[in-house]
C-alpha positions in Angstrom: 69.2 28.6 21.8 70.1 30.1 25.6 71.7 28.2 28.0 69.6 25.7 30.4 69.7 28.1 33.3 68.9 31.0 31.0 66.3 29.1 28.9 64.6 28.9 32.5 64.6 31.9 33.6 63.2 33.4 30.1 60.8 31.2 28.8 59.2 29.7 32.1 60.1 31.2 34.6 57.1 33.8 34.1 54.7 31.0 33.7 55.1 29.6 37.2 53.2 30.3 40.1 53.8 30.8 43.6 54.1 27.1 44.3 57.0 26.8 41.9 59.0 29.3 43.5 60.0 31.0 40.8 61.5 28.1 39.4 64.8 29.2 41.9 64.3 25.7 44.1 64.7 22.1 42.6 61.4 21.1 43.9 58.0 23.2 44.4 56.1 23.4 47.6 52.2 22.5 46.7 49.3 22.7 49.0 46.6 21.0 48.0 42.7 22.4 49.6 41.4 21.3 52.2 38.8 18.2 52.2 40.8 17.5 48.6 42.2 14.4 46.9 45.2 15.0 45.0 44.7 13.6 40.9 48.0 13.0 39.3 48.4 12.4 35.7 51.3 12.1 33.2 51.5 12.2 30.1 54.9 12.1 27.4 54.9 13.2 24.3 58.0 12.2 21.8 58.6 13.7 18.2 57.8 11.2 15.4 55.5 9.2 18.0 53.0 12.1 18.8 53.9 14.7 16.4 56.4 15.3 13.3 59.2 17.4 13.8 58.2 20.2 11.4 54.8 20.6 13.6 54.4 24.2 14.6 56.0 25.0 18.4 52.3 26.2 19.1 50.6 22.8 18.4 53.4 20.4 20.7 52.5 22.6 23.7 49.2 22.6 23.3 49.0 18.8 22.8 51.4 18.3 25.2 49.6 20.4 27.9 46.1 19.5 26.9 46.7 15.8 26.7 47.3 15.8 30.5 44.3 18.3 31.3 42.2 15.5 29.3 43.0 13.2 31.7 42.2 15.6 34.5 38.8 16.1 32.6 38.2 12.2 32.8 38.6 12.3 36.6 36.5 15.2 36.9 39.4 17.0 38.7 40.1 20.9 38.5 43.6 21.3 37.5 45.9 23.0 39.4 49.9 22.7 39.1 52.2 21.3 36.4 55.5 20.1 36.3 57.6 20.1 32.7 60.0 18.3 31.6 61.6 19.1 28.0 64.0 17.8 26.1 65.5 19.8 23.1 67.7 19.2 20.2 70.5 21.6 19.6 68.3 22.8 16.3 66.0 24.9 18.6 65.9 28.2 18.6 64.4 30.8 20.9 62.0 31.8 18.3 60.2 28.0 18.4 61.0 28.4 22.2 58.9 31.6 22.6 56.1 30.1 20.6 56.0 27.4 22.7 55.8 29.1 26.1 53.6 31.6 24.5 50.9 28.5 23.8 51.5 27.1 27.5 50.7 31.2 28.8 47.7 31.1 26.9 46.2 27.4 28.1 47.3 28.8 31.7 44.9 31.1 31.3 42.4 29.9 30.0 42.6 26.6 32.4 43.5 28.1 35.7 46.6 25.7 35.7 50.4 27.2 36.7 53.6 25.5 36.4 55.3 24.3 39.2 58.2 23.0 37.9 60.1 21.2 36.0 63.5 20.0 34.1 65.6 20.6 31.1 67.6 18.5 28.7 69.4 18.1 25.8 67.9 15.6 23.2 70.6 13.6 20.7 67.0 13.0 18.5 63.8 15.2 18.7 61.7 17.1 20.9 60.4 15.2 24.1 58.0 17.0 25.7 57.0 15.0 29.5 54.6 16.7 32.0 53.1 15.8 35.0 50.1 17.6 36.1 47.8 17.8 39.7 44.6 18.5 40.3 41.7 18.4 42.9 38.7 16.6 43.6 36.0 16.8 46.7 37.6 13.9 49.0 36.4 10.6 47.5 34.7 11.8 44.4 37.2 11.1 41.5 35.5 9.5 38.5 36.9 5.9 38.0 37.0 3.6 35.2 36.0 0.6 37.2 32.5 2.7 38.1 30.7 1.3 35.3 27.2 -0.6 35.6 25.1 -3.0 33.7 22.6 -1.0 31.6 24.6 2.3 31.9 24.2 4.0 29.1 27.5 4.7 27.1 27.7 8.5 26.0 30.4 10.6 24.0 31.2 14.0 23.8 31.6 16.3 20.7 33.0 14.5 17.2 35.0 11.7 16.8 37.6 10.4 13.6 38.6 14.3 13.0 41.9 13.9 14.2 42.7 10.9 12.9 41.5 11.8 9.8 43.8 15.0 10.1 47.2 13.1 11.0 45.8 11.4 7.6 46.0 14.1 6.1 49.2 15.4 7.2 50.8 11.9 6.4 49.9 12.5 2.4 47.1 9.9 2.8 44.5 12.5 1.8 43.4 15.9 0.2 44.7 18.2 3.5 41.3 19.6 5.1 42.7 22.7 8.0 39.4 21.9 10.1 40.9 17.9 10.3 44.5 19.1 11.0 43.0 21.6 13.4 41.6 19.1 15.2 44.4 16.6 15.6 47.1 20.0 16.6 45.0 22.0 19.0 42.7 19.3 20.7 40.4 20.8 23.0 40.3 19.0 26.3 36.4 19.0 28.3 38.7 20.7 31.5 35.3 22.2 32.5 32.9 19.9 31.3 34.8 16.9 33.1 33.9 19.0 36.9 30.4 19.2 36.2 29.4 16.2 34.5 31.5 14.1 37.4 28.6 14.2 40.3 26.5 12.2 37.8 28.3 10.0 36.1 29.7 6.2 36.9 32.8 5.7 35.0 35.0 8.1 31.9 37.9 8.4 30.0 39.3 10.7 27.7 39.2 9.1 23.8 43.1 9.3 23.2 43.7 6.1 22.0 40.4 5.5 19.9 36.6 5.3 21.2 36.7 1.4 21.8 40.0 0.9 23.1 39.6 3.7 25.9 35.9 2.8 26.5 37.2 -0.8 26.6 39.2 0.2 29.6 36.1 1.2 31.5 34.5 -2.3 30.6 37.4 -4.1 31.6 38.2 -2.6 34.9 34.6 -2.8 35.5 34.3 -6.6 34.9 31.9 -5.2 32.1 31.5 -5.4 28.7 29.2 -2.7 25.8 27.5 -2.9 23.5 28.2 0.2 20.8 25.7 1.4 17.7 28.4 2.4 14.5 25.8 4.7 13.0 25.1 6.6 16.6 29.2 7.2 17.0 29.0 11.5 16.5 30.8 12.5 13.1 31.7 16.3 11.9 30.4 16.8 8.2 33.3 16.4 6.6 34.5 13.2 8.4 30.9 11.8 7.5 31.8 12.5 3.9 35.2 11.7 4.0 33.9 8.0 5.6 31.0 8.3 2.3 34.1 8.5 0.0 36.8 6.5 1.4 34.9 3.9 3.1 38.5 2.5 4.0 38.9 5.0 6.6 35.9 4.2 8.2 37.6 2.3 11.2 39.4 6.2 12.2 35.8 7.3 13.7 36.0 4.0 16.6 39.8 3.3 16.6 40.9 6.8 15.5 42.7 8.4 18.3 43.5 12.2 19.4 40.6 13.7 19.7 40.5 13.8 23.3 37.0 14.1 23.6 35.2 12.1 27.1 33.4 8.8 26.8 31.4 8.1 30.0 28.6 5.9 31.4 25.6 6.9 33.5 22.2 5.9 34.5 19.6 6.0 32.1 17.9 8.4 34.6 20.4 10.5 34.2 20.2 11.1 30.3 18.2 14.3 30.6 20.5 15.9 33.1 23.6 15.0 31.3 22.5 16.6 28.3 21.4 19.5 29.6 25.0 20.5 31.4 26.6 19.4 27.8 24.3 21.5 26.1 24.8 24.4 28.8 28.4 24.3 27.7 27.8 24.0 24.0 29.2 20.9 23.8 27.6 18.4 21.9 26.4 14.4 23.3 26.1 11.7 22.0 24.6 8.0 23.5 26.5 5.8 21.4 25.9 2.2 23.0 24.7 0.5 26.7 27.2 -1.4 29.3 26.2 -5.3 29.4 27.0 -7.9 31.7 29.5 -9.8 29.2 32.6 -9.0 28.9 34.0 -7.1 25.9 33.5 -4.5 23.4 31.0 -5.3 20.1 30.8 -2.7 17.9 27.1 -3.2 16.2 26.2 -1.6 12.5 23.0 -0.3 11.1 21.3 -3.8 10.7 22.4 -5.2 14.2 25.4 -6.9 12.5 28.6 -7.3 14.5 31.6 -5.7 12.8 35.0 -7.0 12.5 37.4 -4.9 13.8 41.3 -5.5 13.5 42.3 -3.2 15.4 40.3 -1.2 18.6 42.9 1.8 18.8 47.0 3.2 19.1 49.1 0.9 21.2 52.7 2.1 21.2 54.3 -2.0 21.5 51.9 -3.1 18.8 53.6 -5.4 17.1 
């Protein structure tokens, strides 16, 4: 592997926008658009926690940047810049770095985000990727978790459970399925859709830890609760079949993370508009519940009975 400065020059300087100053300075210089607020988010992905050591470099790069793009999407922010912190063991070679940087370049081209700086260090264990991303929203228009209102409908984009079951494929619990592994390794952040939805919704989060956990963050921040109908959670055909055959994995659809879909709340009167926005974007949209005055999240089955849930989503320091 090249030394630190050759590594930066060869693989990451080509990704830098003008704000990054060619990655030749120890800082960046970012200009914020007039009448806009700067939205900043950060995600750190660690080998053995968020990805496997033998995962492709392209997957690690994609997932690391997509996680941040998804956070910006949930705020209705346009992605602008990001800072990359990369800690690498000595076993990483130039071919790995080339695939990693090529994947970042593809996501930059697709989303318009640009590298503005970062840092590289040696790791004594596995790969660690830390990204801080920045986006902009019109002043005062950022979508917060705390904006949900009583009787709002709860919406979810896409399908849920694919990534969680993709992880189970890689762990050897179920027969490998390419589409599920793909969803786990290469999540699609709804960065463009988030911007379009923002003017019409009250609160939003991305489904990174699990539907019930992330909707729970919205409910708690809003001082409210939510009822979610299990049968209304959108599933891909492969997930539906797997759950039918393996009912013990049902919690993957409401407590599994890594789907990076959007869960948001909006007034009933906005439903038709939101459905059109998503249809125009080619993204499925489902209503899965309603915001309530009573605090807490309740999962309800097809018979109207409460579903006992031992866990609602992923937590790093769960005991």
